[in-house]
C-alpha positions in Angstrom: 0.0 0.0 0.0 1.4 3.4 -1.0 1.6 6.1 1.6 -0.2 9.2 0.7 1.6 12.4 1.7 -0.4 14.9 3.7 -1.3 18.0 1.7 -0.5 21.2 3.5 -3.6 23.2 4.0 -3.2 26.9 3.2 -4.2 29.4 5.9 -7.8 30.4 6.1 -8.7 33.0 3.4 -6.0 32.0 1.0 -5.7 29.5 -1.7 -3.6 28.5 -4.7 -5.1 31.3 -6.7 -5.0 33.7 -3.8 -1.3 33.9 -2.6 -0.8 35.7 0.7 1.3 38.8 0.1 2.9 40.4 3.1 3.1 44.2 3.1 6.6 45.6 2.7 7.9 47.7 5.5 9.1 51.2 4.9 12.7 50.0 5.5 12.4 47.5 2.7 11.4 50.1 0.1 13.9 51.8 -2.2 14.0 55.3 -0.6 17.4 56.4 -1.6 17.3 60.1 -2.7 21.0 60.7 -3.3 24.3 58.9 -3.6 25.1 57.0 -0.5 21.7 57.7 1.1 21.0 55.2 3.9 17.8 56.9 5.0 14.6 54.8 5.2 11.9 57.5 5.2 10.1 58.6 2.0 10.8 62.1 0.7 7.6 63.7 2.1 8.3 62.3 5.6 11.9 63.5 5.5 10.9 67.0 4.3 8.3 67.5 7.1 10.8 66.2 9.7 13.4 68.7 8.5 10.8 71.5 8.6 9.8 70.6 12.2 13.5 70.8 13.2 14.1 74.0 11.3 11.1 76.1 12.5 9.5 77.0 15.8 6.3 75.4 14.6 4.6 74.0 11.5 1.0 75.0 10.7 -1.5 73.4 8.4 -2.6 76.8 7.1 0.9 77.6 5.8 2.0 74.1 4.8 -1.0 72.0 4.0 0.9 69.3 2.1 3.5 69.0 4.8 0.8 68.9 7.5 -0.9 66.0 5.8 2.5 64.2 5.5 3.1 64.9 9.2 -0.2 63.3 10.2 0.4 60.4 7.9 3.9 59.7 9.3 3.4 61.0 12.8 4.3 57.8 14.6 7.6 57.3 12.8 8.5 61.0 13.0 7.9 61.0 16.7 10.2 58.0 17.0 12.9 59.7 15.1 12.7 62.7 17.3 12.6 60.6 20.5 16.0 59.2 19.4 17.3 62.7 19.8 15.5 63.3 23.1 13.0 65.6 21.4 9.2 65.4 21.5 6.8 66.1 18.7 3.7 67.9 19.9 0.7 67.9 17.5 -2.2 70.1 18.3 -5.0 69.0 16.0 -7.5 71.7 17.2 -5.2 74.5 16.1 -3.5 72.4 13.4 -0.1 73.3 14.6 2.9 71.0 15.4 6.1 71.9 17.2 9.0 70.3 19.0 9.9 70.2 22.7 13.1 69.2 24.4 12.8 66.1 26.6 14.5 66.3 29.9 14.0 63.0 31.6 14.6 62.8 35.4 17.8 60.9 36.3 19.2 61.0 32.8 22.0 63.3 31.5 21.0 64.0 27.9 22.4 66.5 25.4 20.1 69.5 24.9 19.5 70.2 21.2 16.9 72.9 21.6 18.0 76.2 23.2 15.7 78.4 25.2 15.1 81.7 23.4 13.1 84.0 25.8 11.1 86.7 24.2 12.4 90.2 25.0 10.4 92.4 27.3 8.6 94.4 24.6 8.0 91.3 22.6 6.3 89.7 25.6 4.2 92.8 26.2 2.9 92.7 22.6 2.4 88.9 22.8 0.1 89.5 25.8 -1.7 92.3 24.0 -2.4 90.4 20.8 -3.1 87.2 22.6 -5.9 89.0 24.6 -7.2 90.5 21.4 -7.3 87.1 19.7 -9.2 85.6 22.7 -11.7 88.5 22.7 -12.4 88.1 18.9 -12.7 84.4 19.2 -15.1 84.7 22.1 -17.2 87.2 20.0 -17.4 84.6 17.2 -15.2 86.5 14.7 -13.2 84.4 12.3 -10.0 86.5 12.7 -8.4 89.1 15.0 -6.6 92.2 13.8 -4.4 94.7 15.5 -2.8 98.0 14.3 0.7 99.1 14.8 -0.4 102.3 16.5 -2.4 100.6 19.2 0.4 98.1 19.9 2.8 101.1 20.2 0.5 102.9 22.6 0.1 99.7 24.7 3.8 99.1 25.0 4.6 102.8 25.7 2.2 102.6 28.6 4.6 100.3 30.5 7.6 102.7 30.2 9.0 104.5 33.2 7.4 107.9 33.8 10.8 109.6 33.5 11.6 107.9 30.2 13.1 110.5 27.8 14.5 108.6 24.9 11.2 108.0 23.1 12.9 107.5 19.7 14.8 104.5 21.0 11.7 103.1 22.6 9.8 103.4 19.3 12.6 101.5 17.5 12.4 98.8 20.2 8.7 98.5 19.7 9.1 98.3 15.9 11.7 95.6 16.3 9.4 93.7 18.6 6.6 93.8 16.0 9.0 92.6 13.3 10.0 89.7 15.6 6.4 88.6 16.0 6.0 88.8 12.2 9.0 86.6 11.8 7.6 84.1 14.4 4.3 84.2 12.4 2.4 85.4 15.4 1.4 88.4 13.3 0.8 88.6 9.6 0.8 92.1 8.0 -2.3 92.3 5.8 -1.9 96.1 5.0 0.6 98.7 6.0 0.5 98.9 9.8 -2.3 96.4 10.1 -1.8 92.8 11.3 -3.8 89.6 11.6 -3.1 87.6 14.8 -2.2 84.0 14.1 -3.7 81.1 16.2 -0.2 80.1 17.2 -0.3 82.8 19.8 -2.4 80.5 22.0 0.2 77.8 21.7 3.1 80.1 22.5 1.2 81.7 25.3 -1.2 79.3 26.9 -3.5 80.4 29.7 -1.3 79.4 32.6 1.7 81.2 31.1 -0.5 84.2 30.4 -1.3 84.5 34.1 2.4 84.1 35.1 3.4 86.8 32.7 0.6 89.2 33.7 1.8 88.9 37.3 5.4 89.4 36.1 4.5 92.6 34.3 2.9 93.9 37.4 6.2 93.7 39.3 8.7 94.6 36.5 11.3 97.3 37.1 12.3 97.8 33.5 14.5 94.8 33.0 15.4 94.1 29.3 14.6 90.4 29.4 12.4 88.2 31.6 13.7 85.0 33.2 11.5 82.5 31.3 10.0 81.8 28.0 6.6 82.7 26.6 5.0 79.4 25.6 7.2 76.9 23.8 10.2 79.3 23.6 12.5 76.6 22.3 14.0 76.3 18.9 16.8 74.5 17.2 
């Protein structure tokens, strides 16, 4: 009697005409973008990772394609940043992402992100435009706007009563406005008129707002404060 070999039964849901194909991992794909490239992420993931490292924050409004890529690859991007002791923070409500230095207790880690406190006048204007943004949002308005003149008047109100060099103070205020434009807290929509960006609530959350309001009440004219307004960290 001839022995009959047992036939191997294919896994459930497969057959001879339905071969099981295992999805290839990202690392198995050909992702080389230049000679000698050993990176494993696709171009769009690498680009958004570089932008996150380069900028204070990334917004969906300014970079819609990169924002989509960030959400698509969020897990692996977070992992790459964790390798550097950096955390990726994604706020889906405001559609803003930014990085934050990780400082784990008990571990001596190199700090890649340096603290960059806002100057005193920059902080004053941050408080002012943040309050304006909150008021307009509460009133149901789609956007908040401020004028250069009102920001100047607000900042001048915190000067010492015996201040005499008003020209220097005006230059300081102008520089502070320019800094907030660079940080994309403000966007100039017409000469001397600015739209307040939603990132102001990320850079200056409610708890920090209270701290800085108390700080302003006790200031003696120091040029810089001893903390950061909001994230305050950049590469």
